[in-house]
Residue, then its C-alpha position, 0 to 999 in steps of 0.5 A: x025168647x026164652x032166657x036164663x039167669x044165675x048168679x047166686x052166693x054160691x055159683x058159678x065159681x070157678x077156682x083159679x091157681x090163685x083163688x075163687x071167682x064168682x061170675x054169672x051165667x046169662x042165656x047159657x054163657x058163663x061170664x066173668x069180668x074184670x079177672x086180674x091176670x097180674x100186677x105191676x108196679x109203675x114201669x116194672x114187669x107184671x107178676x102173678x096175683x097174690x093168692x086169696x081166700x074166699x071167693x071174689x066177684x067177677x062181676x064188673x069189667x076192670x079199670x082200663x089203661x089211661x089212653x093217650x087219645x082223649x075220649x070222644x063221642x065222635x063216630x059212633x054210627x060206624x063204630x060205637x064205643x063207650x067210656x070206662x074208669x081208668x087206672x094204672x091197676x089195669x091188667x085184667x081180662x074178661x071171660x065168656x064161655x059156654x061151659x064150666x067143665x074142666x075136660x070140655x077142652x073148647x078153643x080158646x080165643x084171646x082178643x087184644x084191642x085196638x088203638x095202636x099201643x097208646x089208646x083203646x081198651x077191652x071194652x072200648x067198642x061195643x063189638x068187643x063183646x064175647x057173649x055171642x061168639x062163645x054162644x053160637x060158635x062154642x068157643x071160650x072168648x077173652x079180651x084183655x086190658x094192658x098198660x099203654x103209652x108212656x105206662x107201658x112203653x117208656x124206656x127207663x132201663x137206665x135207672x135200674x135193674x127192676x126197670x130193665x125191660x120197661x120199654x116193653x112193659x105193655x106187651x109183657x103184660x099181654x105175655x102175662x095174660x096168656x100165661x094166665x090163660x095157659x094155667x087157669x083156662x081149663x077151669x073155664x072149659x078151655x083148651x090151654x093147648x088150643x089157644x088163638x090170639x087175634x087182634x085188629x090195628x094196634x091189636x094186630x101188631x100186638x099179635x105179630x110181635x108176640x109171634x117174635x117173643x120167647x117168652x110167649x112161646x107155647x102160650x098160643x097155637x094159632x094167630x089172626x091179624x086184622x088191619x095191622x100187620x104193618x111194623x111198629x114205627x118206633x121199633x124200626x126207627x128207634x133203638x130206645x125212647x130213653x131220651x124222652x125220660x131224660x127230658x121228662x126228668x130234666x123238666x122236673x129238675x131231677x135225675x132220679x127216676x123216683x120224680x117220675x114215680x111220684x107223679x100222678x098218672x095224669x101228670x106223667x102222661x101230660x108230661x111225656x106229651x109235653x116233652x114229645x110235643x103232642x101225642x107220641x104214638x110213633x114213640x109207643x111200642x115194643x122195642x128191641x132188646x134181649x127180650x124182644x129182639x126180632x122185628x117180624x119184617x126182618x124174618x120169622x122166628x122158628x116158633x112164628x113159622x109153626x104158628x098158622x096165620x090168618x091175616x087181612x084188611x079192609x078195602x078202604x081202612x082209613x081212606x073211606x073217611x078221608x075222602x067222600x062224594x056225596x050223592x055218589x049213587x047218583x052219579x053215572x060211571x062216566x061222572x064217577x071216573x071224571x072225580x078220579x081223573x080230577x085227583x090223579x090226572x086223566x092219563x094216570x087215573x085211567x091206568x089206575x081205574x083199569x087196574x081197579x075194575x079188573x080187581x074189584x069188577x063190582x065196585x064203582x070208581x069212587x072206591x078207587x080213590x079210597x083204596x087202602x094201600x098201607x095196611x094192604x102192602x105191609x100184610x102181603x110183605x108178611x104173607x110173602x115172607x112167610x110164603x118163602x121161609x117155610x112157614x105154615x099156612x097162611x090165609x089172607x083176606x080182604x073185606x071188600x064190602x060197601x056199606x049202605x050209608x051216605x051212598x055207600x062207604x067201603x069197608x073201613x078201619x075196624x068195620x069188619x069186627x062186628x060181623x066176627x064177634x057176631x055183634x051186628x045187632x049192636x052196630x046199626x050200620x052193619x045190619x043191611x037186610x039179608x047181607x048183614x047176617x050172611x057176612x056175620x055168618x061167613x066171618x064168624x064161622x071162618x075165624x072160629x073154625x080157624x081157631x078150632x082147626x087151623x083151617x077157616x074153610x066153611x060151608x058159607x064161603x067158597x073153597x079157601x086156599x092158603x097163600x102160597x108162593x106162586x098161588x097167593x090166594x086172597x079170599x075177598x069177603x063182599x056180598x059175593x065172596x070169591x077167592x082170587x089169586x094175586x089179583x091186586x098187586x099191581x093195583x096197590x103199587x099203582x095207587x101207592x106211587x100216585x098218592x105219593x106223587x101228589x103228596x110229593x110234587x117236587x120229587x117229580x122235577 
Protein backbone atom coordinates (compact mmCIF):
# COMPACT_ATOMS: atom_id res chain seq x y z
CA UNK A 1 0.00 0.00 0.00
CA UNK A 2 1.37 3.40 -0.99
CA UNK A 3 1.99 5.74 1.92
CA UNK A 4 3.09 9.31 2.31
CA UNK A 5 4.49 11.24 5.26
CA UNK A 6 5.36 14.91 5.62
CA UNK A 7 6.83 16.70 8.61
CA UNK A 8 9.57 19.24 7.88
CA UNK A 9 10.79 22.27 9.75
CA UNK A 10 8.42 24.44 7.73
CA UNK A 11 5.37 22.28 6.92
CA UNK A 12 2.63 21.51 7.51
CA UNK A 13 2.11 24.73 9.48
CA UNK A 14 -1.24 26.36 10.26
CA UNK A 15 -1.76 29.89 11.57
CA UNK A 16 -4.33 30.01 14.39
CA UNK A 17 -5.59 33.19 16.07
CA UNK A 18 -2.98 32.82 18.81
CA UNK A 19 -0.02 31.62 16.76
CA UNK A 20 1.34 29.04 14.34
CA UNK A 21 1.20 25.27 14.84
CA UNK A 22 3.20 22.53 13.12
CA UNK A 23 1.67 19.10 12.63
CA UNK A 24 2.32 16.26 10.21
CA UNK A 25 0.70 14.65 7.18
CA UNK A 26 0.26 10.90 6.93
CA UNK A 27 -1.59 9.13 4.11
CA UNK A 28 -3.25 12.34 3.01
CA UNK A 29 -4.46 13.47 6.45
CA UNK A 30 -3.01 16.46 8.25
CA UNK A 31 -2.82 15.83 11.98
CA UNK A 32 -2.30 18.19 14.91
CA UNK A 33 -2.07 16.73 18.40
CA UNK A 34 -2.33 18.38 21.81
CA UNK A 35 -3.48 21.84 20.68
CA UNK A 36 -4.22 24.10 23.67
CA UNK A 37 -7.64 25.66 23.19
CA UNK A 38 -7.73 27.49 26.53
CA UNK A 39 -6.06 27.77 29.93
CA UNK A 40 -7.58 27.70 33.41
CA UNK A 41 -6.51 27.93 37.02
CA UNK A 42 -8.07 25.55 39.53
CA UNK A 43 -11.85 26.03 39.89
CA UNK A 44 -11.81 29.06 37.56
CA UNK A 45 -13.30 29.54 34.12
CA UNK A 46 -11.21 28.86 31.01
CA UNK A 47 -9.60 31.80 29.24
CA UNK A 48 -8.07 32.03 25.76
CA UNK A 49 -4.47 30.92 25.39
CA UNK A 50 -1.85 33.66 25.31
CA UNK A 51 -0.47 34.47 21.83
CA UNK A 52 3.01 33.19 21.02
CA UNK A 53 5.77 33.96 18.56
CA UNK A 54 7.27 31.43 16.20
CA UNK A 55 5.90 27.95 15.54
CA UNK A 56 4.70 25.48 18.19
CA UNK A 57 4.85 21.75 17.59
CA UNK A 58 1.53 19.89 17.71
CA UNK A 59 3.06 16.44 17.36
CA UNK A 60 2.14 14.77 20.66
CA UNK A 61 -1.14 14.20 22.45
CA UNK A 62 -1.63 16.61 25.33
CA UNK A 63 -2.08 15.75 28.97
CA UNK A 64 -5.42 14.27 29.97
CA UNK A 65 -7.52 15.12 33.03
CA UNK A 66 -7.08 13.24 36.28
CA UNK A 67 -9.79 10.55 36.06
CA UNK A 68 -11.74 9.45 39.09
CA UNK A 69 -11.67 5.79 38.07
CA UNK A 70 -8.26 4.12 38.46
CA UNK A 71 -6.47 2.86 35.38
CA UNK A 72 -7.35 -0.76 34.67
CA UNK A 73 -6.25 -3.15 31.90
CA UNK A 74 -9.51 -5.12 32.05
CA UNK A 75 -11.88 -5.52 29.10
CA UNK A 76 -9.47 -4.71 26.28
CA UNK A 77 -10.94 -7.30 23.94
CA UNK A 78 -14.24 -5.43 24.02
CA UNK A 79 -13.08 -1.82 24.47
CA UNK A 80 -9.33 -1.49 23.78
CA UNK A 81 -7.89 1.51 25.60
CA UNK A 82 -4.64 3.16 26.64
CA UNK A 83 -3.27 5.11 29.57
CA UNK A 84 -1.80 8.57 29.23
CA UNK A 85 0.04 11.19 31.36
CA UNK A 86 -2.26 13.35 33.48
CA UNK A 87 -2.27 17.01 34.51
CA UNK A 88 -4.62 19.81 35.47
CA UNK A 89 -3.24 21.53 32.36
CA UNK A 90 -5.46 19.39 30.13
CA UNK A 91 -7.45 21.83 27.99
CA UNK A 92 -6.29 20.54 24.63
CA UNK A 93 -7.70 19.01 21.49
CA UNK A 94 -6.61 17.00 18.45
CA UNK A 95 -7.40 17.69 14.79
CA UNK A 96 -7.42 15.42 11.71
CA UNK A 97 -8.21 17.01 8.35
CA UNK A 98 -7.94 16.11 4.66
CA UNK A 99 -6.97 19.66 3.65
CA UNK A 100 -5.51 22.90 4.95
CA UNK A 101 -7.33 24.97 2.34
CA UNK A 102 -9.06 27.72 4.32
CA UNK A 103 -11.81 27.87 1.67
CA UNK A 104 -12.59 24.13 1.70
CA UNK A 105 -15.46 24.40 4.22
CA UNK A 106 -15.50 20.72 5.18
CA UNK A 107 -18.06 19.56 7.73
CA UNK A 108 -16.56 19.51 11.23
CA UNK A 109 -17.20 16.78 13.80
CA UNK A 110 -16.21 17.45 17.43
CA UNK A 111 -16.06 14.40 19.72
CA UNK A 112 -16.60 14.51 23.48
CA UNK A 113 -15.38 11.38 25.25
CA UNK A 114 -17.30 9.13 27.62
CA UNK A 115 -16.63 8.34 31.26
CA UNK A 116 -19.46 10.35 32.76
CA UNK A 117 -18.24 13.68 34.06
CA UNK A 118 -15.58 12.01 36.16
CA UNK A 119 -13.31 9.84 33.98
CA UNK A 120 -12.14 9.19 30.42
CA UNK A 121 -10.11 11.18 27.91
CA UNK A 122 -9.86 12.04 24.23
CA UNK A 123 -7.24 9.29 23.76
CA UNK A 124 -8.53 6.68 26.23
CA UNK A 125 -9.96 4.38 23.56
CA UNK A 126 -7.98 3.31 20.53
CA UNK A 127 -11.18 3.75 18.53
CA UNK A 128 -11.23 7.52 19.20
CA UNK A 129 -8.55 8.14 16.58
CA UNK A 130 -9.98 10.45 13.91
CA UNK A 131 -7.68 9.65 10.97
CA UNK A 132 -9.85 7.13 9.13
CA UNK A 133 -13.08 9.09 9.42
CA UNK A 134 -11.38 12.21 8.09
CA UNK A 135 -9.71 10.28 5.27
CA UNK A 136 -12.59 8.10 4.11
CA UNK A 137 -15.52 10.45 4.71
CA UNK A 138 -13.96 13.84 3.94
CA UNK A 139 -14.66 15.58 7.25
CA UNK A 140 -12.57 17.49 9.77
CA UNK A 141 -12.35 15.54 13.05
CA UNK A 142 -11.68 17.07 16.48
CA UNK A 143 -11.42 15.29 19.86
CA UNK A 144 -11.37 17.20 23.14
CA UNK A 145 -9.94 16.88 26.66
CA UNK A 146 -11.38 18.88 29.56
CA UNK A 147 -11.49 19.00 33.38
CA UNK A 148 -13.35 16.24 35.19
CA UNK A 149 -14.69 15.30 38.65
CA UNK A 150 -13.60 17.55 41.54
CA UNK A 151 -11.46 19.69 39.20
CA UNK A 152 -14.32 20.40 36.82
CA UNK A 153 -17.46 20.39 38.93
CA UNK A 154 -16.85 21.26 42.60
CA UNK A 155 -19.03 24.17 43.72
CA UNK A 156 -16.78 26.68 45.51
CA UNK A 157 -18.78 29.68 44.32
CA UNK A 158 -19.18 30.88 47.92
CA UNK A 159 -15.47 31.63 48.17
CA UNK A 160 -15.16 34.46 45.67
CA UNK A 161 -16.61 35.86 42.44
CA UNK A 162 -13.78 34.31 40.42
CA UNK A 163 -15.29 30.91 41.31
CA UNK A 164 -18.88 31.84 40.44
CA UNK A 165 -19.27 29.05 37.88
CA UNK A 166 -16.85 26.51 39.35
CA UNK A 167 -19.60 23.87 39.43
CA UNK A 168 -19.70 24.00 35.62
CA UNK A 169 -16.01 24.55 34.86
CA UNK A 170 -15.70 21.23 33.04
CA UNK A 171 -18.55 22.10 30.68
CA UNK A 172 -17.28 25.68 30.31
CA UNK A 173 -14.09 24.04 29.01
CA UNK A 174 -16.13 22.39 26.27
CA UNK A 175 -17.72 25.71 25.34
CA UNK A 176 -14.19 27.15 25.12
CA UNK A 177 -13.16 24.27 22.84
CA UNK A 178 -16.09 25.02 20.54
CA UNK A 179 -15.16 28.70 20.56
CA UNK A 180 -11.65 27.69 19.47
CA UNK A 181 -13.15 25.57 16.69
CA UNK A 182 -15.36 28.46 15.60
CA UNK A 183 -12.41 30.88 15.53
CA UNK A 184 -9.77 28.61 13.99
CA UNK A 185 -11.16 25.60 12.16
CA UNK A 186 -11.33 27.33 8.76
CA UNK A 187 -7.51 27.31 8.72
CA UNK A 188 -7.75 23.52 9.01
CA UNK A 189 -10.15 23.24 6.07
CA UNK A 190 -13.31 23.19 8.20
CA UNK A 191 -16.54 25.15 8.04
CA UNK A 192 -17.17 26.98 11.35
CA UNK A 193 -20.85 27.23 10.38
CA UNK A 194 -21.24 23.46 9.93
CA UNK A 195 -20.09 21.91 13.20
CA UNK A 196 -21.58 18.74 14.65
CA UNK A 197 -20.88 17.79 18.27
CA UNK A 198 -21.12 14.13 19.17
CA UNK A 199 -20.34 11.93 22.13
CA UNK A 200 -21.07 8.61 23.77
CA UNK A 201 -22.19 7.85 27.33
CA UNK A 202 -20.96 10.80 29.41
CA UNK A 203 -20.02 12.40 26.10
CA UNK A 204 -23.66 12.18 25.06
CA UNK A 205 -24.68 13.90 28.29
CA UNK A 206 -22.15 16.62 27.50
CA UNK A 207 -23.80 17.07 24.11
CA UNK A 208 -27.29 17.34 25.63
CA UNK A 209 -25.95 19.82 28.21
CA UNK A 210 -24.36 22.00 25.53
CA UNK A 211 -27.65 22.07 23.64
CA UNK A 212 -29.11 23.87 26.67
CA UNK A 213 -26.31 26.37 27.39
CA UNK A 214 -26.68 29.91 26.06
CA UNK A 215 -22.91 30.45 25.90
CA UNK A 216 -22.68 27.61 23.34
CA UNK A 217 -25.39 28.93 21.01
CA UNK A 218 -24.14 29.34 17.46
CA UNK A 219 -20.98 27.32 18.08
CA UNK A 220 -22.46 24.11 16.64
CA UNK A 221 -25.32 23.32 14.29
CA UNK A 222 -26.06 19.59 14.77
CA UNK A 223 -25.81 17.06 17.60
CA UNK A 224 -25.35 13.30 17.97
CA UNK A 225 -25.99 11.56 21.30
CA UNK A 226 -24.90 7.95 21.71
CA UNK A 227 -25.95 5.93 24.78
CA UNK A 228 -25.93 9.02 26.95
CA UNK A 229 -29.22 10.87 26.87
CA UNK A 230 -30.06 10.35 30.53
CA UNK A 231 -30.29 13.35 32.84
CA UNK A 232 -27.29 13.90 35.06
CA UNK A 233 -28.24 12.70 38.54
CA UNK A 234 -26.32 15.53 40.17
CA UNK A 235 -28.18 18.17 38.19
CA UNK A 236 -31.55 16.69 39.02
CA UNK A 237 -30.92 15.84 42.66
CA UNK A 238 -28.71 18.60 44.00
CA UNK A 239 -29.04 22.35 43.84
CA UNK A 240 -25.34 22.42 44.63
CA UNK A 241 -22.50 20.20 45.77
CA UNK A 242 -21.15 23.08 47.87
CA UNK A 243 -21.45 20.99 51.07
CA UNK A 244 -18.71 18.76 49.69
CA UNK A 245 -16.34 21.73 49.49
CA UNK A 246 -17.29 22.74 53.03
CA UNK A 247 -16.56 19.26 54.34
CA UNK A 248 -13.26 19.13 52.45
CA UNK A 249 -12.15 22.38 54.07
CA UNK A 250 -13.29 21.13 57.46
CA UNK A 251 -11.09 18.06 56.99
CA UNK A 252 -8.18 20.45 56.40
CA UNK A 253 -9.08 22.51 59.45
CA UNK A 254 -9.70 25.63 57.38
CA UNK A 255 -12.45 27.82 56.00
CA UNK A 256 -10.21 29.41 53.36
CA UNK A 257 -10.30 28.12 49.80
CA UNK A 258 -6.54 28.57 49.62
CA UNK A 259 -6.27 25.30 51.54
CA UNK A 260 -7.85 23.51 48.57
CA UNK A 261 -5.78 25.46 46.06
CA UNK A 262 -2.56 24.44 47.82
CA UNK A 263 -3.22 20.70 47.56
CA UNK A 264 -1.47 18.62 44.94
CA UNK A 265 -3.94 17.25 42.34
CA UNK A 266 -3.98 13.71 43.67
CA UNK A 267 -4.34 15.02 47.22
CA UNK A 268 -7.37 17.10 46.20
CA UNK A 269 -8.92 14.13 44.47
CA UNK A 270 -8.26 11.81 47.42
CA UNK A 271 -9.78 14.31 49.83
CA UNK A 272 -12.94 14.59 47.73
CA UNK A 273 -13.28 10.80 47.65
CA UNK A 274 -12.82 10.63 51.42
CA UNK A 275 -15.54 13.21 52.05
CA UNK A 276 -17.94 11.63 49.58
CA UNK A 277 -17.20 8.14 50.82
CA UNK A 278 -15.83 6.61 47.64
CA UNK A 279 -16.24 7.49 43.99
CA UNK A 280 -18.36 10.57 43.50
CA UNK A 281 -19.65 10.17 39.96
CA UNK A 282 -23.21 11.04 40.92
CA UNK A 283 -22.04 14.34 42.40
CA UNK A 284 -20.04 15.44 39.37
CA UNK A 285 -21.77 17.07 36.45
CA UNK A 286 -23.16 20.45 35.41
CA UNK A 287 -25.30 22.12 38.06
CA UNK A 288 -28.09 24.62 37.47
CA UNK A 289 -27.29 28.29 37.86
CA UNK A 290 -27.57 31.44 35.78
CA UNK A 291 -25.08 29.99 33.28
CA UNK A 292 -26.66 26.53 32.99
CA UNK A 293 -30.28 26.89 33.89
CA UNK A 294 -32.21 24.24 32.02
CA UNK A 295 -32.21 20.44 32.19
CA UNK A 296 -33.17 19.01 28.82
CA UNK A 297 -35.75 16.58 30.25
CA UNK A 298 -37.81 19.52 31.48
CA UNK A 299 -38.11 20.94 27.99
CA UNK A 300 -35.86 22.20 25.23
CA UNK A 301 -34.57 25.73 24.93
CA UNK A 302 -35.54 27.58 21.77
CA UNK A 303 -31.99 27.10 20.51
CA UNK A 304 -32.05 23.34 21.14
CA UNK A 305 -35.24 23.04 19.11
CA UNK A 306 -33.34 24.31 16.06
CA UNK A 307 -30.62 21.67 16.29
CA UNK A 308 -31.08 18.46 14.25
CA UNK A 309 -30.44 15.44 16.48
CA UNK A 310 -29.26 11.89 15.84
CA UNK A 311 -29.66 9.79 18.99
CA UNK A 312 -29.65 6.14 19.98
CA UNK A 313 -28.45 3.27 22.13
CA UNK A 314 -27.14 -0.30 22.07
CA UNK A 315 -29.49 -3.22 22.70
CA UNK A 316 -27.51 -4.50 25.69
CA UNK A 317 -25.53 -1.51 27.01
CA UNK A 318 -24.24 -2.38 30.52
CA UNK A 319 -26.52 -5.41 30.83
CA UNK A 320 -24.46 -7.43 28.37
CA UNK A 321 -21.75 -7.97 30.97
CA UNK A 322 -24.02 -8.32 34.01
CA UNK A 323 -25.56 -11.56 32.80
CA UNK A 324 -24.23 -14.23 30.49
CA UNK A 325 -24.91 -17.84 29.63
CA UNK A 326 -21.99 -20.03 28.58
CA UNK A 327 -22.37 -22.12 25.44
CA UNK A 328 -25.70 -20.48 24.70
CA UNK A 329 -25.33 -21.23 21.00
CA UNK A 330 -25.53 -24.92 21.86
CA UNK A 331 -28.82 -24.54 23.75
CA UNK A 332 -32.19 -25.22 22.18
CA UNK A 333 -34.83 -22.49 22.00
CA UNK A 334 -36.65 -24.17 24.87
CA UNK A 335 -33.50 -24.28 27.00
CA UNK A 336 -32.84 -20.59 26.37
CA UNK A 337 -36.41 -19.71 27.29
CA UNK A 338 -36.04 -21.75 30.48
CA UNK A 339 -33.20 -19.40 31.49
CA UNK A 340 -35.60 -16.45 31.11
CA UNK A 341 -38.29 -18.24 33.13
CA UNK A 342 -35.78 -18.99 35.87
CA UNK A 343 -35.17 -15.28 36.32
CA UNK A 344 -38.64 -13.80 35.80
CA UNK A 345 -40.98 -16.74 36.38
CA UNK A 346 -42.78 -18.58 33.61
CA UNK A 347 -45.85 -16.35 33.34
CA UNK A 348 -44.01 -13.03 33.37
CA UNK A 349 -41.13 -14.48 31.38
CA UNK A 350 -43.52 -15.59 28.64
CA UNK A 351 -45.05 -12.11 28.53
CA UNK A 352 -41.58 -10.62 28.13
CA UNK A 353 -40.53 -13.12 25.47
CA UNK A 354 -43.65 -12.57 23.37
CA UNK A 355 -42.87 -8.86 23.28
CA UNK A 356 -39.17 -9.51 22.67
CA UNK A 357 -39.70 -11.86 19.72
CA UNK A 358 -42.06 -9.33 18.17
CA UNK A 359 -39.47 -6.55 18.50
CA UNK A 360 -36.38 -8.65 17.67
CA UNK A 361 -37.50 -11.71 15.68
CA UNK A 362 -33.94 -12.67 14.74
CA UNK A 363 -32.59 -12.69 18.30
CA UNK A 364 -32.72 -15.51 20.81
CA UNK A 365 -34.33 -15.45 24.24
CA UNK A 366 -31.14 -14.73 26.21
CA UNK A 367 -30.96 -11.18 24.83
CA UNK A 368 -34.30 -10.41 26.47
CA UNK A 369 -32.61 -10.71 29.87
CA UNK A 370 -29.83 -8.19 29.22
CA UNK A 371 -32.06 -5.79 27.28
CA UNK A 372 -31.23 -2.15 28.06
CA UNK A 373 -34.21 -0.35 29.56
CA UNK A 374 -32.33 2.65 30.98
CA UNK A 375 -30.68 4.54 28.14
CA UNK A 376 -33.39 3.37 25.75
CA UNK A 377 -36.14 4.79 27.97
CA UNK A 378 -34.47 8.17 28.52
CA UNK A 379 -33.64 8.39 24.83
CA UNK A 380 -37.31 7.97 24.00
CA UNK A 381 -38.19 10.58 26.64
CA UNK A 382 -36.04 13.09 24.79
CA UNK A 383 -37.39 12.04 21.40
CA UNK A 384 -41.02 12.27 22.55
CA UNK A 385 -40.31 15.68 24.03
CA UNK A 386 -38.81 16.96 20.79
CA UNK A 387 -41.59 15.39 18.72
CA UNK A 388 -44.14 17.38 20.70
CA UNK A 389 -42.44 20.76 21.11
CA UNK A 390 -41.79 21.81 17.53
CA UNK A 391 -38.13 20.80 17.43
CA UNK A 392 -36.54 20.13 14.06
CA UNK A 393 -35.70 16.63 12.82
CA UNK A 394 -34.65 13.88 15.22
CA UNK A 395 -33.32 10.51 14.02
CA UNK A 396 -33.29 7.46 16.29
CA UNK A 397 -31.37 4.17 16.19
CA UNK A 398 -30.74 1.00 18.20
CA UNK A 399 -27.58 -1.02 17.60
CA UNK A 400 -28.86 -4.58 17.93
CA UNK A 401 -25.94 -6.68 16.62
CA UNK A 402 -24.86 -9.84 18.45
CA UNK A 403 -21.06 -9.98 18.36
CA UNK A 404 -19.34 -13.31 17.57
CA UNK A 405 -17.61 -13.62 20.95
CA UNK A 406 -18.34 -15.92 23.92
CA UNK A 407 -21.12 -17.62 21.96
CA UNK A 408 -22.70 -14.27 21.19
CA UNK A 409 -22.81 -11.00 23.09
CA UNK A 410 -25.44 -8.36 22.38
CA UNK A 411 -24.09 -4.91 21.48
CA UNK A 412 -22.67 -3.37 24.64
CA UNK A 413 -21.93 0.12 25.90
CA UNK A 414 -19.23 1.60 23.58
CA UNK A 415 -19.47 -1.20 21.00
CA UNK A 416 -20.73 1.11 18.24
CA UNK A 417 -17.77 3.52 18.49
CA UNK A 418 -15.23 1.59 16.34
CA UNK A 419 -17.71 1.30 13.46
CA UNK A 420 -18.52 5.00 13.53
CA UNK A 421 -14.87 6.06 13.58
CA UNK A 422 -14.00 3.46 10.90
CA UNK A 423 -11.53 1.88 13.30
CA UNK A 424 -12.62 -1.75 13.41
CA UNK A 425 -9.05 -2.67 12.46
CA UNK A 426 -8.11 -1.57 16.01
CA UNK A 427 -10.84 -3.64 17.72
CA UNK A 428 -10.61 -7.33 16.88
CA UNK A 429 -14.08 -8.28 18.11
CA UNK A 430 -15.68 -5.99 15.50
CA UNK A 431 -14.34 -7.99 12.59
CA UNK A 432 -16.83 -10.73 11.81
CA UNK A 433 -16.31 -11.60 8.15
CA UNK A 434 -18.25 -9.29 5.82
CA UNK A 435 -20.55 -8.07 8.59
CA UNK A 436 -17.96 -5.87 10.31
CA UNK A 437 -17.04 -3.95 7.18
CA UNK A 438 -20.69 -3.53 6.23
CA UNK A 439 -21.61 -2.15 9.65
CA UNK A 440 -18.62 0.18 9.52
CA UNK A 441 -19.79 1.57 6.19
CA UNK A 442 -23.37 1.96 7.38
CA UNK A 443 -22.52 3.63 10.66
CA UNK A 444 -19.79 5.97 9.44
CA UNK A 445 -21.69 7.05 6.33
CA UNK A 446 -24.89 7.76 8.30
CA UNK A 447 -22.98 9.77 10.92
CA UNK A 448 -20.98 11.82 8.41
CA UNK A 449 -23.96 12.39 6.12
CA UNK A 450 -25.82 13.73 9.14
CA UNK A 451 -22.87 15.97 9.96
CA UNK A 452 -22.76 17.30 6.43
CA UNK A 453 -26.48 17.77 5.78
CA UNK A 454 -28.53 16.99 8.91
CA UNK A 455 -29.85 13.80 7.27
CA UNK A 456 -28.27 10.34 7.91
CA UNK A 457 -29.79 8.65 4.88
CA UNK A 458 -27.31 6.81 2.67
CA UNK A 459 -27.03 4.12 0.02
CA UNK A 460 -26.02 1.42 2.50
CA UNK A 461 -29.19 1.47 4.63
CA UNK A 462 -32.97 1.46 4.13
CA UNK A 463 -34.79 4.80 4.10
CA UNK A 464 -34.49 6.45 7.51
CA UNK A 465 -37.32 8.81 8.41
CA UNK A 466 -37.27 11.25 11.34
CA UNK A 467 -38.89 10.33 14.65
CA UNK A 468 -42.17 12.24 14.81
CA UNK A 469 -45.30 12.12 16.96
CA UNK A 470 -47.40 9.18 15.81
CA UNK A 471 -44.59 7.91 13.56
CA UNK A 472 -41.80 7.04 16.00
CA UNK A 473 -39.19 5.60 13.62
CA UNK A 474 -36.13 3.73 14.92
CA UNK A 475 -33.42 2.41 12.63
CA UNK A 476 -32.48 -1.03 14.00
CA UNK A 477 -28.85 -1.47 12.98
CA UNK A 478 -28.03 -5.17 12.83
CA UNK A 479 -26.85 -7.80 10.37
CA UNK A 480 -29.84 -6.55 8.42
CA UNK A 481 -30.87 -2.95 9.04
CA UNK A 482 -34.56 -2.17 9.27
CA UNK A 483 -36.57 0.97 10.04
CA UNK A 484 -39.24 0.12 12.64
CA UNK A 485 -42.10 2.24 14.02
CA UNK A 486 -42.62 2.35 17.81
CA UNK A 487 -41.48 -1.27 17.88
CA UNK A 488 -40.22 -1.73 21.45
CA UNK A 489 -41.98 0.72 23.78
CA UNK A 490 -44.07 -1.95 25.53
CA UNK A 491 -41.11 -4.34 25.62
CA UNK A 492 -38.80 -1.84 27.34
CA UNK A 493 -41.48 -0.84 29.86
CA UNK A 494 -42.24 -4.48 30.68
CA UNK A 495 -38.56 -5.36 31.09
CA UNK A 496 -38.02 -2.37 33.38
CA UNK A 497 -41.04 -3.35 35.49
CA UNK A 498 -39.89 -6.97 35.87
CA UNK A 499 -36.34 -5.95 36.81
CA UNK A 500 -37.72 -3.54 39.39
CA UNK A 501 -39.88 -6.27 40.91
CA UNK A 502 -36.84 -8.51 41.29
CA UNK A 503 -34.75 -5.75 42.86
CA UNK A 504 -37.57 -4.61 45.19
CA UNK A 505 -39.50 -7.77 46.14
CA UNK A 506 -40.93 -6.20 49.29
CA UNK A 507 -42.77 -3.62 47.19
CA UNK A 508 -45.05 -6.43 45.95
CA UNK A 509 -46.25 -7.41 49.40
